[in-house]
C-alpha positions, 0 to 999 in steps of 0.5 A: 604898805597898808596901814591899820587905822584905829579910831583916832587915826581914821578921824585924823586921815579919812574923815573926823564923823564926830566933827562933821555931818557931811563928808569931808576926806581929810587925806592928800591923796585918795584911799581905800578902807578895807573893814575885815576881822583876822577869822574871815577867811575872804579877808585873808583872800583880798590881803595880799592884794591890797599889799600889792596894790599898796605897792604898785600905786605907792605915793597916789593911794593909801590903803588903810585897814579897820578891824572891825573886832577892834574897832567896833564903833568905827564899824558901826559909824559906817554901817559894816554889816558883811567883811570884808567891806571896802571903803573907797575915797576919792579926794573931792567926792562922795565915797562907794562902799563894796562888799565881798572880796574883790578880783585884783582886776576889778579893784584896779578897775574901781582905782581907775574909775572912782578913785581916779588914779592911774598907775602911770 
């Protein structure tokens, strides 16, 4: 199940950018953060894929969503200019950003290569 983040829950579960200037991941397992908006067509195409992935990788990976309309400060902090944008956060490495509606196969490849999470 994907979880909607506010600035407060983002600071607690992903990265407290108010306290740390250097990236410090707060989560227990890697995560994907989907920056989206309700009016965005491509975002609506990606949403069911992310729901599927959250079930397939349950317990190994968290998938969060950030509504760029409601969380403008959070979007600005990450320089979100186009949506959908996804932030891939490995446990011990720097995060990587990707933009656009990525197909499921490409997301699975990023989950394995960047987040170092496999289904099995």
